[in-house]
C-alpha positions in Angstrom: 23.8 80.5 54.9 25.3 78.9 51.7 23.5 81.4 49.5 24.7 84.4 51.5 28.3 83.2 51.2 28.2 82.8 47.4 26.6 86.2 47.0 29.4 87.9 48.9 32.1 86.1 46.9 30.6 87.1 43.6 30.5 90.7 44.5 34.2 90.7 45.6 35.4 89.1 42.4 33.9 91.9 40.3 35.5 94.8 42.1 39.1 94.7 40.8 38.1 94.8 37.1 36.1 98.1 37.3 38.6 101.0 37.7 41.1 100.0 35.0 40.0 102.4 32.2 39.3 105.5 34.3 42.7 105.1 36.0 44.6 105.2 32.7 42.6 108.3 31.6 43.3 110.1 34.9 47.0 109.2 34.6 47.2 110.7 31.1 45.6 114.0 32.3 47.9 114.1 35.3 51.0 113.9 32.9 49.7 116.5 30.5 48.8 119.2 32.9 52.3 119.9 34.5 54.0 119.9 31.1 52.2 123.2 30.1 53.0 125.2 33.2 56.8 125.0 33.1 56.8 126.0 29.4 55.1 129.2 30.3 57.4 129.9 33.2 60.5 129.3 31.0 59.1 131.7 28.4 58.8 134.5 31.0 62.3 133.9 32.3 64.0 134.1 28.9 62.4 137.4 28.0 65.1 139.9 27.1 65.3 143.4 28.6 64.2 146.3 26.5 67.1 147.8 24.6 68.3 151.2 25.5 67.1 154.0 23.2 69.6 156.5 21.7 68.1 159.2 23.9 68.7 157.1 27.0 72.3 156.3 26.1 73.0 160.0 25.4 71.4 160.9 28.8 73.5 158.3 30.6 76.8 159.5 29.2 75.9 163.1 29.7 75.5 162.3 33.4 78.9 160.6 33.5 80.4 163.6 31.8 78.8 166.1 34.1 80.0 164.2 37.1 83.6 163.7 35.8 84.4 165.8 32.7 88.0 164.6 32.4 88.3 161.0 33.7 91.8 159.6 34.0 93.2 156.1 34.0 94.6 154.9 37.3 97.7 153.3 36.0 100.7 155.7 36.6 102.9 156.2 33.6 105.3 158.8 32.1 105.0 158.2 28.3 103.4 155.8 25.8 106.1 153.2 26.5 105.7 153.2 30.3 101.9 153.1 29.7 102.3 150.0 27.5 104.5 148.3 30.2 102.1 149.2 33.0 99.1 147.8 31.1 101.0 144.5 30.3 101.8 144.2 34.0 98.2 144.9 35.1 96.9 141.6 33.7 95.4 139.7 36.7 96.6 142.4 39.0 95.2 145.6 40.5 96.2 149.1 39.2 97.2 150.0 42.7 99.5 147.0 43.0 101.1 147.8 39.6 101.7 151.4 40.6 103.5 150.4 43.7 106.0 148.4 41.7 106.4 150.6 38.7 107.1 153.9 40.5 110.7 152.8 41.3 111.0 150.9 38.0 110.0 153.8 35.7 112.3 156.1 37.6 115.3 154.2 36.2 113.8 152.8 33.0 111.4 154.9 31.1 112.5 153.8 27.6 113.0 150.4 25.9 116.7 151.0 25.8 117.0 151.6 29.5 114.7 148.7 30.3 117.0 146.4 28.3 120.0 147.8 30.1 118.5 146.7 33.4 118.1 143.1 32.2 115.4 140.6 33.0 116.6 139.6 36.4 116.6 143.2 37.7 113.2 143.9 36.2 111.9 140.8 37.9 113.2 142.2 41.3 111.3 145.5 40.7 108.0 143.8 39.9 108.1 140.7 42.2 105.1 142.0 44.2 102.9 141.6 41.1 101.3 138.3 40.2 103.0 136.3 37.5 106.0 138.5 37.8 108.5 136.1 36.2 106.6 135.7 33.0 105.8 139.5 33.0 109.4 140.4 33.4 110.2 138.2 30.4 107.5 139.9 28.3 108.7 143.4 29.3 112.2 142.6 28.1 110.9 140.9 24.9 108.5 143.7 23.9 111.3 146.3 24.6 113.6 144.3 22.2 110.9 144.2 19.6 110.1 147.9 19.8 113.8 148.7 19.2 114.2 146.2 16.4 111.0 146.8 14.5 109.5 150.2 15.5 112.5 152.4 16.1 112.0 152.3 19.9 108.6 153.9 19.7 105.2 152.4 20.6 103.3 151.7 17.3 100.0 153.5 16.7 97.9 150.7 15.3 96.1 147.9 17.1 97.4 145.2 14.9 101.1 146.3 15.5 100.6 146.6 19.3 99.1 143.1 19.4 102.3 141.7 18.0 104.2 142.7 21.1 104.8 140.0 23.8 102.2 140.2 26.5 100.0 142.7 24.7 96.5 141.7 23.5 93.5 143.6 22.2 92.6 145.2 25.5 96.2 146.4 26.0 96.2 147.9 22.5 92.9 149.6 23.1 94.1 151.2 26.3 97.3 152.4 24.8 95.6 153.8 21.7 93.0 155.6 23.8 95.2 157.0 26.6 98.4 157.7 24.7 97.1 158.7 21.3 93.5 159.8 21.9 91.9 157.1 19.7 88.2 156.3 20.2 88.7 152.7 21.3 86.9 150.7 24.0 89.0 148.5 26.2 86.8 145.9 27.9 88.1 144.7 31.2 86.2 142.8 33.8 84.5 146.0 35.0 83.3 147.2 31.6 82.2 143.6 30.7 80.0 143.6 33.8 78.5 147.0 33.3 77.8 146.4 29.6 75.9 143.2 30.5 74.3 144.1 33.8 72.8 147.4 32.6 71.8 145.9 29.3 73.7 148.7 27.5 75.7 146.2 25.4 75.1 142.6 26.3 77.6 140.0 25.1 79.1 136.6 25.8 82.7 137.7 25.2 84.7 140.9 25.8 84.8 141.5 22.0 81.1 141.3 21.7 80.7 143.9 24.5 83.4 146.1 22.9 81.7 146.1 19.5 78.3 146.6 21.1 79.5 149.6 23.1 81.2 151.2 20.1 78.0 150.8 18.1 75.7 152.5 20.5 77.8 155.2 22.3 77.8 158.6 20.4 81.1 159.8 19.1 81.1 162.8 21.3 81.5 160.5 24.4 83.9 157.9 23.0 87.2 159.5 24.0 86.3 159.1 27.7 83.7 156.4 27.6 86.2 153.6 28.4 87.2 155.4 31.7 83.7 156.3 32.7 82.6 152.7 32.4 85.7 151.3 34.2 85.3 153.7 37.1 81.6 153.0 37.3 82.2 149.3 37.5 85.1 149.7 40.0 83.4 152.0 42.5 79.6 151.8 41.9 78.4 148.8 39.9 80.4 146.4 42.0 80.4 142.6 41.3 79.1 142.0 44.8 76.9 144.4 46.5 76.4 147.0 43.7 75.7 150.4 45.1 72.5 151.0 43.1 71.4 153.7 45.6 74.1 156.1 44.5 74.2 155.0 40.8 74.0 157.9 38.3 72.0 155.8 35.9 69.9 153.6 38.1 66.6 154.8 36.5 67.9 153.8 33.1 69.6 150.5 34.0 67.8 147.4 32.8 69.2 145.1 35.5 66.1 143.3 37.1 67.9 142.8 40.4 68.8 146.4 41.1 68.0 147.6 44.6 66.3 150.8 43.8 
């Protein structure tokens, strides 16, 4: 009986010391294996879409042209001055909302001189249905004063000069230069920014990057109307939510991985 008890105790005392080394080795292997798989998955996700070829870009804009040969901007205006004012008012507002306010305004003030004669308070009353109307009324009066004092009451024809006007930035300048004076400029609003990035046509982190990218790849023959084609495409087809890929003119060329066709 005594011998049997000692034998059992000896066996039990040896058991804990055996698995120490293999356990460490197994732990090392367990740590190493998962580190390889995520790296491969990340590499796949970060793969950039294939750039558009010149032939594909020409085909896309040929389709836009065939569908709408003479696209028009949706901001109502009477002349370069009222176009400038309308674009300044359209910041953070819809074209339809601006048009409702400016129809009555432009009927009585279609020049800088007439706008100044109305005064800031009256201009504010005309545009009070537009967001940020107080600040915008102030800008309309200030840019009208500057046009008279420095540009003979006329809208200047360079981007740099237009950008000096209160409330006018690069996008405003590009719209005015394109629509009023026929310049080959690319105004990048939220719609053009989305289309340029989503389709892979001109990816960019900022509106300026997308603008320069589009100007670089779009053939000159399409540049007069390219701005409007892309805006209209983003506004009515390539929507921010629920894009209508099934009716998109360029869905077979688009690089967006989540398109529905």
